[in-house]
N, C-alpha and C positions, 0 to 999 in steps of 0.2 A: 682331509680333503675339503670338507665343508668350510673349515676356517679359511683355507686358502682361497676358496671361491668367494667367500664373503669379503675377504680382504681385497681380492681382485675387483669385485663389484664396487667396493667403497672407493678404491683408487680410480676406477673408471668414472664414477660419479664426480669425484673431485676434478678429474681431468676435463670432464664435460663442462663443469662450471667455470674452470679456468679458461677453457677455450671460448666460452660465451663472453666472459669478462674481457678477454683480449680483443675479441671482435668489436665489442661495444666501445673500446678505447680508440679504435681506428677513426681517423678524421671523418671519412664518409659516413660511417655508422653513427658517430657522435652527432653529426648534423641531422641524420634521419631520426635518431632517438630524441633529440631536443625538440625538433619541429613536431614530431608525433606526440610527445608528451604535452606540449602546449595545446595542440589541436584537440587531443583527447580530453584534457582537462576542461577546455572550453565547451566541448560537446556534452560531456557527461554532467558537468555542473549546470548546463542549461537544461538538460533532461531532468535533472534532479530538482529543478526549480530554484537554484541558487540566485539566478539573475534573469532579467528580461531585456530584450533589445530596446535600447533607449528611444525616445521620441514616440514610437508607435506602441510602446509598452507591450510588445509581442513576447509571449513565453508561456510556460506552464505555471498554472496557479498553484503554488505549494500551500498546503493547509496545515502544516505542522512546523514547529521551529527546527532549525538546522542544528543537529547535534554533532558531537565530536566523532561518533562512529560513522555518521553520514559522510563527513569530510574524509575520514580514513578510507572508507569504501571507494569513494570517487578517485582518490589518489592511487589506491591499489589497482583498481581496474585500468586506469589510465596508464600506469607504469607497466603493468604486465602486457597490455595491448601494444604499447610502444616497443617494448623489448622484443615481443614476438615479431612485429613488423620489421624491426631493424635486422633481426636474424634472418627472416624470410627474404628480404631484399639482398642481404649479403650472399645468401645461398644462390639466389638467382644470378647475381652478378658474377659469382665465382663458378657457376655451373658445376657444383660439387656433387649433387646427388638428385635423384628424382624427388619431387616434392612429396613429403609424407602426408597422406590424406588424414592420418590421425591428428597431426599438428594443424593442418588446415581446418578440419572440422572442429577441432578443439578451440582454435582461435575464433572461428565464426560463431560457434555455439556459446563460447564464453562471452564474446562481445554482445551477442543477443541477450543472454541471461543477464549481463550487466545492464543492458538497456531496460529490460523488464524490472530488474531489481531497483532501478532508479525511480520507478513509480513511487510516488509519495506513500509511505508506509501506513498512513492512517486515513487517507481520503478514499472515498468510494467511487471516484471517477477521476479521469485525467482531463483536466480542463485547460484548453488553450484560450488565451485571452489576448486581446489587442485593442488599442484605443479605448481602454477602460471597460470593455464589454467581453463577455464570453461568447465565442463563435463556434466552439466545438467541445462537446463533453462526451468522453469515452468511458463507459462503465468499467471499473476495474475491481469492484468489491470482491469478486470471486478469487482474486489473486492474494488478497490480504493475508490469509492464514499461511501462505507459502512464500512470503517475501524473504524470510530468513533463509529458507532452503534455496531460493533463487539466487540470493546474494552469495551464499556459500558455494553453490554450483558454478556461478560465474567466475569466482576466484579460482576454484579447483580446476575448471576446464581451461582457463587461461594459463594457469601454472603448468598443467600437463602439456599444453600446446608448446609453451616455451621450452620445457624439458625435452620433448621429442624433437623439436627443431634444433636445439643445441646438440643433441645426441647424433642426429643425422649429419650435421656439419662436422662434428668431431671425428666420427668414424668414417666419414666420406661415403656413406651408404645409408639407405633408408631401412633401418632395422625394423621399424614398425610396419613396413610394407611387406614383410615376409609372412606368408600364411602357409600352413601345412596343407599339402594336397597329396592325398594317398600316402601319408606317412613321411613325405619328403618336404623339405623347405624349398620353396621356389619363390623367386622375386616376382611379385605380382601386385599391381596397384590394389590397395586395400579400399574397398568401398565402405560406405557408411554402414551398410547392412552387415558386412563381415566383421566389423569392429564391435566386439561385444561390449566394450567399456563405454564407448560413445553412444552407440545405438541403444544400449540398455539404459543409460542415464536419461536420454531424451524420451524414451518410452515411459520410464518411471515418472518423469516430470509431466508428460502428457496425461498419463493415467490419473495422477493426483488431481490435476485440474478438472478432468472429466468426472472423476469420482465426486469431487466437491459439488459440481453442478448437478449431477444426477441424484446423489444420495440425500442432499439437504432438502430438496423439494419433496422427496419421498417421505422423509421424516416429518416434514411439515404436514403432509396430507393425513398423517395418522391421528392428528389432533382434531377432535370433534368441534365443529362450528355450527352454531344455531342462530336463528334470527332472534333478535331481542324485541323490546317494546319501544315504540315511538321512534323508529328509524335507527335504533342502536343494534349492535351485534354482540353476542356472547361467545367467548372463547374460554371454555372451562369456567373458572371463577371471575374471569376478566370481562368487563363490559366496556365497549368503546363505541363512539358514535360521532355525529356531526360536531359536537362541542365537547367531546371527551377523547383524550388521547391516552397512551400508555407509555410509561417511562420508568426505568429503575430509579428508586429514591433511597436515601440513606435509611438504615434500620432505626426504628425508634428504640428507646431504652427497653431492654428485655425482649424485644421483638426477635423472632426466629426467622432466618432466611428461608426461602423456598428451596434453595439448593445449598447443601452443606458446604461451608467454607466461603460462601458469598457474603459480602458485607453491604449489599443493597438488595432491594426487592422491587419488582415491577408492580406499579400501582396505577389506577386510573386517575387522571387529573383533568379538571375543567379547563377549557381553553377560551381564548378571545375570538379567534377566527372560527367560522363555521364551514364545514365541508359538506358537500352533497354526497350522501352515501351511495355507493355503487352497489348494484345487485350482488348478492352473495353467490359464489360459485361452488361452494362446498370444499374448495381447496383452501386450507387455513392460511398457508403462506400468501397465496394470491389475494385473498380477502384482506389480509393485513396490509399488504402493499397498496391495495386499492383504497383502503379506508383509514389507514393510520399515516401512511406517507402522503403528505399533502400535494396537491397539484392546483394549478390555476393561480389567481391573484386574490389575496384576502381583501376585505373591505377597506383596510387601511393602506393597501398597497400603493395607490397613487400618491398619497400623502408622504409615505416613507420612501417611495421610489423602489419598492421591492416586489418580487413575484416568486411564488413557489416554483415556477417553471425556469427560473434562472438563479439557482441556489448560490453559485459562486459570486455573481455580481451582488446579490443580496447580502451575502456574507461580508463582502468588503464594505458595503454601505452601512450595515448594522455596526460593524467595528468602529466606524467613525462616531457612533453615538457615545462612545466612552469619553469623548471630550465635552459632553453636555454637563453644564454646571447645575447641580441640584441644591436646594436649600438644605440646611442641616437636618431637618425632619425627613425630607425626601431621601437624603443620602443614607440615613439610618435604615430607612425602608429598603432601599436598594441593596445595602450591605446584608440585610437580613435575607433577602431573596437569593442573591448570588452566592452567599456563603453557605447555603443549604442545597445548592444545585451542584450535582456531581457529574463527572465524566467517567464512564466505564469503558470507553473504547479507545481513547487517544492517550492522554497523559496517565490514565489510570486503568484499572481492570475490575471485573466483578469481585475479585478477592481483595483488591486494594483500590477502591474508587477514590478519585481525586476531586476536591472542591475546585470549581473552575477558576476561582481567583488565584489558585496556585498552579494553574496550567497555562502555558504560554502559546498554545496552538491558536490558529485563526478562528476556529469554531468557538473557543472560549472567549476570545476578544469580542466576537460578534454577539454572543449571548449576553455578555455584560453590557455592551452598548445598547442592545435591544431593551434590556430591563430599564435602563435610564430613559430611553425614548418613550416607553409606555408610561413610566411614572410621571415624566414631565407633561406628556400630552393627554393621558387618560387615567392619571392616578386616582381621580375621584370617581371614575366609572367602573374600575375593575379592581378586584382584590389581589392580594399578593399571590394567592393560589392560582388565580387565572393568569396572571403575568408569568408565573412559574410554568403553567401549562402551555402557554404560547411559546415560551422558550423550548419546552419539550417538543412541541409541534415541529419546530425548525430543526431540532436535533434528529428527529425521525427522518427528515428530508436529507440532512447532511450525512447521516449514518443509516441508510435504509437496511442494508444487509445485516449488520450487527443488531439493529433494533428488532427486526423480525425474528432473527434467530434467538435472541434473548427472551422475547415474549413467549415463543413456542417452547423453549426449553423449560421455562417455569410452568407453562400450562401443562406440559407433559409430566413434569415432576409432581404436580398436584393430583394427577390421576391415580 
C-alpha cells in the first residue's frame, strides 16, 4: 500500500512538472517568461551592484568582487521568479482555480528574500551613489551573518511557490488552500498565519535578526571598560585612544592567538589621524564604536579629498591612489606595508586571514592606494607602523560591526 502511494505521488510530481513545462512552451507564456527573465535579471543585477545607470552613475556601490556564485544566485532567483509569474498569469487567464496563498506568499517572500540576499555580502552598508557621490547609506551589517540563510531561503521559497502554482494548475484546484476544520477538509482561503511552513519560516528569519541585534550588544556590555591615562581607554589588555586604534594583525613567529584556531590577533597600532575621544558610557560596544570607528574629517582630508563621514566616496578616491608611481625604494616600503596588512572580514577570515594584495575587494584596493598616497606625500613624516595604523583606522570605518565584535571577543577570551 505504501509503495503504491509512493509511486502515485511520484507520478503526480512528474505530471505536475510536465504540465508546467507544457504551459511554459505556449506562445503567450513563452513571451511572459522571456520578458520576465530579462526584467528580473536587470533588476537583480542592479540590486547586486553589477552595474550602474550610465551618465548619472546611479546605483548601488558594491564593495566586493563579483564571483561565480553571485552570478548563479542572480540567475536562479530571476528564473524562478519568472517561472512563477508565467504560471500565475496563465492560471489567471485560464481561470482554473482560486489563487493559492501559499504560492503567492512564497513568491512574494522569495522575491523579498532574494532582494535582501542581493545586499553586498561583505559591506557594512547599502550605499546608493550618483554623480560620483554617495547620497544614501543604509546600515546592513546586522544582516551579514545571515546572508547565506537569506539566499537559501529565497531560492527555497521561490521553488516552493513554483511547485504549488504548478500543482494547483495541474489538479485544477488549490490543494494548498485546504485546511482542516473540526476534523474535515474544507476549501478555505489559507492565510499567512494558518500556513505553518511560510509563517514559521518568516518568524524564524525575523527572530534571527532580532536575536543578533539584541544579544550581541548584551555580550558586549559584559566586558569591563575603564578610563585610561592621557585620554586613552582600556578594554581588558587593549588600550586605544586619539592616535591608537585596534586591528587584527598576523601572528608573529611562535606567537599564540587569543582565540584557538585564529591566525591573527588584535593589537594596538599608532595612527596618523587623531580622533577626539568621546566620553565613556560604560557600554564596551558603544565606547568602541565612539572611539575606534572614526568620524569627521582627518587633517589630511582636504588634500586627499576624503572624509570619515563619507566612507564610500573616500574608498573610491583612495583606490585611485594605486596608480601613483613610487621610486624603487618607496615601492619596497609600500610592498612591505601592504604585504603584512591582512583582511579578516572579506576575502579572508580569522582562521584564514588574507594579505590584501591577494584580495580583489574594493576595500583592499583602497588600502593599497592609501599606503601609496601617504608614502608619496608624508613618507618622511610617518613610520611604516603609523601608515599601517591609518589603514587600520579606515578598515574600522569600512567594517565597524566585525571590528567591534572581533575586539570584544578577544577581550572576553582574555578574561
